[in-house]
Structure formats: structure tokens, C-alpha cells
N, C-alpha and C positions, 0 to 999 in steps of 0.2 A: 504494500500500500504506500509506504513512504517513498519507494523508488519511483512509482508512477507519479506521485505528487511532485517529486523533484524534477522529473523529466518534463512534466507539464509547465512547471515554473520556468525552466530554462527555455523552453520553446516560446512561451509568452514574452520573456525578456528579449529574445532575439527578434521576435516580430515587432516589438515596440521600438527597438533600437534602429534608427535610420542609417547609421554608419555601417552596421553589420549587414543590413539588407543591401546597401549600396555595394559593399564588397562582394557579397554573394551573387548579385545579379549583374552589376555593371562591369566589374573587373574581368570576369571571364569573357565577356563580349569584346572588351578592348584587346585583351590578349589574343583571342582568336582572330580578330581583325588584323592585328599586326602579323600574326603567323601567316594569314592568307596573303597579305601583300609581300611578305618575305619570300614565300615559295612560288608565287605566281608572277614573278617578274619576267618580262619577255626580253630582257637585256642579255643578248648573247655576245659576250665579250671574248676575245682571244687573249690568252695570257702570253706574256713574253717571259721566257726563262733563258738565262745564260748558264751553260753547263761547262764543266771542266773535268777531264779525265773520266768520262763515262763511255759505256759501250755503244756501238752502233745500233744494236737491238733496242736498247733503252731509248735512244734518241728517236728511232723510228716509231716506237710506241707513243712517245710524247707527241710526235707529229700527227698521229692519227687521232689524238684526243683534243683537237682544236687548240693546240699549244704551239706557239711560235718558238722554236728552239734556236738559240745562237750558241755555237760551239766555239770555245776559246782554247787556244793551244798553250797558254801560260796563265798563271794566276797573279801576275803583277798588275798594279793599278786597279784593284777590284772596285773601289768606290767610283772611279770614273766610268768603268764599264757598266756598272749598275745604273748610273745616270743616263748612259747612252741607250740602254734597253727601254727605259720608260718613256 
């Protein structure tokens, strides 16, 4: 009997509390909207990747995955090379 009364009291308190209702109803709608826009973007971009000391098979696999591969023969001036890729 006491457990039932406790459960009813908690439910009544939650129904009367506006902030709790807002969190229970509005927050999931906002989160689901953000997830919808995140996964339904039609922006197909090609990534630019610079590689050093990788196999030809790996580079060919990257080429088939809509990735632009730039192969470098040495690793000097890495920062300048990264700026040139973007």
C-alpha cells in the first residue's frame, strides 16, 4: 500500500513540474532533430590525404573510397605539405 502511494506521489510531482515535463518531451525532439540533420547531409566531400611510406595496395584502396591521395617520397617539411593539401 505504501509503495503504491509513493509511486502515485512521484508521478503527480512530475506532472506538476514544468521543467521535468519540458525535459521529457522537448529535449528528445531537439536531439532527434539534430541527429536527423547530422546523418542526412547531402554534402559529398572528397578528402585529401598525404601519405608517406605506404603500400600501393593501400593507396589504391584509398583511391576507391573517394579519397584524394598524395604520395610523398620524404617526410621533411611536413607542416608545409599539410598546408598545400588543404
